[in-house]
C-alpha positions as CSV (number, residue, x, y, z in Angstrom):
1,M,-14.7,-18.7,-3.8
2,R,-11.1,-18.5,-2.7
3,S,-9.3,-21.5,-1.2
4,A,-8.4,-21.5,2.5
5,T,-4.7,-21.6,1.4
6,T,-4.9,-18.6,-0.9
7,R,-3.0,-15.7,0.5
8,S,-4.7,-12.3,0.5
9,A,-3.5,-8.7,-0.1
10,M,-5.2,-5.4,-0.3
11,L,-4.6,-2.5,-2.7
12,L,-5.8,1.0,-1.7
13,A,-7.4,2.7,-4.7
14,A,-10.1,5.0,-3.2
15,G,-8.2,8.3,-3.3
16,R,-9.4,11.2,-5.4
17,G,-6.0,12.2,-6.8
18,E,-6.5,15.9,-6.5
19,R,-2.9,16.8,-7.4
20,M,-3.2,14.7,-10.6
21,R,-6.1,16.7,-12.0
22,P,-7.2,17.1,-14.7
23,L,-6.0,13.5,-15.5
24,T,-8.1,12.1,-12.6
25,D,-11.3,14.0,-13.5
26,H,-12.2,11.1,-15.8
27,T,-9.7,8.3,-14.9
28,P,-9.1,7.0,-11.4
29,K,-5.5,7.5,-10.4
30,P,-4.7,3.8,-10.1
31,L,-5.7,3.3,-13.8
32,L,-3.2,6.0,-15.0
33,A,-0.7,4.2,-17.2
34,V,3.1,4.1,-16.9
35,G,5.3,1.9,-19.1
36,G,2.3,0.7,-21.0
37,K,0.1,-0.5,-18.2
38,P,-2.0,1.0,-15.3
39,L,-0.2,1.7,-12.0
40,I,-2.5,-0.8,-10.2
41,V,-1.7,-3.6,-12.7
42,W,2.0,-3.4,-11.9
43,H,1.1,-4.2,-8.3
44,I,-1.4,-7.0,-9.1
45,E,1.2,-8.8,-11.2
46,R,4.0,-8.4,-8.6
47,L,1.6,-9.6,-5.8
48,R,0.5,-12.5,-8.0
49,D,4.1,-13.5,-8.7
50,A,4.8,-13.5,-4.9
51,G,1.9,-15.9,-4.3
52,F,-0.9,-13.5,-3.3
53,R,-3.7,-14.7,-5.5
54,H,-6.7,-13.1,-3.7
55,I,-6.6,-9.3,-3.9
56,V,-9.1,-6.9,-2.3
57,I,-9.3,-3.4,-3.8
58,N,-11.2,-0.6,-2.2
59,H,-12.5,2.3,-4.4
60,A,-14.6,5.4,-4.3
61,H,-13.9,8.0,-7.0
62,L,-14.8,6.5,-10.4
63,G,-14.7,3.1,-8.8
64,Q,-16.8,1.4,-11.4
65,R,-14.1,2.2,-14.0
66,I,-11.6,0.2,-11.8
67,E,-14.0,-2.7,-11.8
68,D,-14.6,-2.5,-15.5
69,A,-10.9,-2.5,-16.2
70,L,-9.9,-5.3,-13.8
71,G,-13.0,-7.4,-13.6
72,N,-12.7,-10.5,-11.3
73,G,-9.0,-10.7,-11.8
74,A,-9.0,-13.8,-14.0
75,A,-7.2,-12.0,-16.8
76,F,-4.3,-11.4,-14.4
77,G,-4.3,-14.8,-12.7
78,V,-5.8,-13.7,-9.5
79,S,-9.2,-13.3,-7.8
80,I,-10.3,-9.7,-7.1
81,E,-13.0,-8.6,-4.7
82,Y,-14.0,-4.9,-4.3
83,S,-14.7,-2.9,-1.2
84,R,-16.9,-0.1,-2.4
85,E,-16.9,3.2,-0.6
86,V,-19.4,5.9,-1.2
87,S,-16.8,8.4,-0.3
88,A,-13.2,7.7,0.6
89,L,-12.8,6.4,4.1
90,E,-9.0,7.2,4.4
91,T,-6.5,4.4,4.9
92,A,-7.5,2.9,8.3
93,G,-11.2,3.3,7.6
94,G,-10.8,1.6,4.2
95,I,-8.9,-1.3,5.6
96,A,-11.3,-1.8,8.5
97,T,-14.2,-1.8,6.2
98,A,-12.6,-4.4,3.9
99,L,-11.6,-6.8,6.7
100,P,-14.5,-9.2,6.1
101,L,-13.3,-9.6,2.4
102,I,-9.7,-10.0,3.4
103,G,-10.5,-12.7,5.9
104,E,-6.9,-13.2,7.2
105,E,-5.4,-12.2,10.5
106,V,-2.3,-10.8,8.9
107,F,-2.1,-9.3,5.4
108,P,-0.1,-6.8,3.2
109,V,-1.6,-3.6,2.0
110,V,-0.1,-1.5,-0.8
111,N,-1.0,2.0,-2.0
112,A,-2.2,1.6,-5.6
113,D,-0.8,5.0,-6.6
114,I,2.9,4.3,-6.1
115,H,5.3,2.5,-8.4
116,C,8.1,0.3,-7.2
117,D,10.1,-2.9,-8.0
118,Y,9.7,-4.2,-4.5
119,D,9.7,-8.0,-4.3
120,F,6.7,-8.9,-2.2
121,T,8.2,-12.3,-1.3
122,R,10.2,-10.3,1.2
123,L,7.1,-10.0,3.2
124,A,7.0,-13.7,4.1
125,E,9.1,-13.1,7.3
126,P,7.0,-10.2,8.7
127,L,3.8,-12.0,7.8
128,A,4.9,-15.0,9.8
129,R,6.2,-13.0,12.7
130,L,3.0,-10.8,13.0
131,A,0.9,-14.0,12.9
132,Q,2.6,-14.9,16.2
133,G,0.7,-12.1,17.8
134,H,3.1,-9.4,19.3
135,D,3.8,-6.9,16.5
136,R,0.9,-5.1,14.9
137,A,2.5,-3.8,11.8
138,H,5.6,-4.0,9.6
139,L,6.4,-0.9,7.4
140,V,8.6,-0.7,4.3
141,L,10.4,2.6,4.5
142,V,12.3,4.4,1.7
143,D,14.7,7.3,1.3
144,N,12.9,10.7,1.5
145,P,11.9,12.0,-1.9
146,S,12.5,15.6,-2.7
147,H,8.9,16.5,-2.2
148,H,8.9,15.0,1.4
149,P,12.3,15.8,2.8
150,E,11.4,15.5,6.4
151,G,10.4,11.9,6.2
152,D,7.9,10.1,8.5
153,F,9.7,7.6,10.8
154,V,13.1,6.5,12.1
155,L,14.3,2.9,11.7
156,A,16.5,1.6,14.6
157,G,17.5,-2.0,14.8
158,G,14.7,-3.2,12.7
159,R,12.1,-1.3,14.8
160,V,10.1,1.7,13.7
161,V,10.4,4.7,16.0
162,N,8.4,7.9,15.9
163,A,10.6,10.6,14.5
164,D,10.1,13.0,17.4
165,R,11.6,10.5,19.9
166,P,15.2,11.4,20.9
167,L,17.7,8.6,20.0
168,T,21.5,8.3,20.4
169,P,23.0,8.0,17.8
170,H,20.5,10.0,15.6
171,P,19.4,7.8,12.7
172,A,18.0,9.5,9.6
173,R,14.3,9.9,9.1
174,L,12.8,7.8,6.4
175,T,9.5,7.9,4.4
176,F,6.7,5.4,4.6
177,S,6.5,3.8,1.2
178,G,2.8,2.9,1.3
179,I,3.7,-0.8,1.6
180,G,2.9,-2.4,5.0
181,V,1.9,-5.6,6.7
182,Y,-0.8,-5.4,9.3
183,H,-2.4,-7.5,12.0
184,R,-6.2,-7.1,11.9
185,A,-6.1,-6.3,15.7
186,L,-4.5,-2.9,14.7
187,F,-8.0,-2.0,13.5
188,D,-10.0,-3.3,16.5
189,Q,-11.1,0.2,17.5
190,T,-11.8,1.5,13.9
191,P,-15.5,1.2,13.0
192,A,-16.2,-0.1,9.5
193,G,-17.7,2.4,7.2
194,E,-16.3,5.5,9.0
195,K,-13.4,7.7,8.0
196,A,-10.2,7.0,9.9
197,P,-6.5,7.8,9.1
198,L,-3.8,5.2,9.6
199,A,-1.1,7.4,11.1
200,P,-2.5,7.7,14.6
201,L,-2.9,3.9,14.9
202,L,0.6,3.4,13.7
203,R,2.0,5.9,16.1
204,L,0.3,4.3,19.1
205,A,1.6,0.9,18.0
206,I,5.1,2.3,17.5
207,D,5.1,3.8,21.0
208,A,4.1,0.5,22.3
209,G,7.1,-1.2,20.6
210,R,4.9,-3.2,18.2
211,V,6.0,-2.1,14.8
212,S,8.9,-3.5,12.8
213,G,10.3,-2.1,9.6
214,E,12.8,-2.3,6.8
215,H,14.7,0.1,4.6
216,Y,14.1,-0.5,0.9
217,T,16.5,1.2,-1.5
218,G,15.2,0.0,-4.9
219,R,13.0,1.9,-7.3
220,W,10.1,3.6,-5.6
221,V,8.1,6.6,-6.9
222,D,5.2,8.4,-5.3
223,V,3.3,9.2,-8.5
224,G,1.6,12.3,-7.1
225,T,1.7,14.8,-9.9
226,P,1.4,14.7,-13.7
227,A,5.0,15.6,-14.0
228,R,6.1,12.6,-11.9
229,L,3.8,10.4,-13.9
230,A,5.3,11.5,-17.2
231,A,8.8,11.2,-15.9
232,L,8.2,7.6,-14.7
233,D,6.4,6.6,-17.9
234,Q,9.4,7.8,-19.9
235,Q,11.9,6.0,-17.6
236,L,10.0,2.7,-17.8
237,R,9.6,2.9,-21.6
238,Q,13.3,3.6,-22.0
239,T,14.2,0.7,-19.7
240,H,12.0,-1.8,-21.6
241,A,13.3,-0.5,-24.9
242,A,16.9,-1.1,-23.9
């Protein structure tokens, strides 16, 4: 049982990884390795080092393999609990279903199929601010990758703005990194166990002026294809060999 002072985080690992096939036909995408370790382990270690010692992982496709690989988290210095989905519930549905395991009012969520060198201690400020009750989310945004040139949102004065809203001057669009901090109230109207996307909830909260953000310019890769996976693996191995 986790201590009342142990901070919680969630890793999203329920996706099928269609674009990664045939690699994901027998291996869940978060267990694909880069730089000598599975994608999800990089996140577990970084979250642990930032003080998040209780990690909730949702899974669906080949989920038992994730549990077999990670166990209860003791090997990584954390405690892991699993939110098991029969079929993937999408992001908001997955988070809403896992809320009883997370237990906290405010918590970070990270997509398990990205790779980054983001320092999760940077989330201390938004975690504290969201706990005060006004904002409902804090999003980490990155420069638009070549496969997503239009971006998702605009960042203006530390606030996230929907990209279709006219602003003067016109800040550039940025891409949501898959790293966010959420207040559980964001999911009040999302039934547990039902499919629900995150984007509509975020857009409503953004229009209500209740979403902050930051622009992260360090390493970030959306590991969405075998080619990107291979390129990242080579880059990490070369970096560690240097």
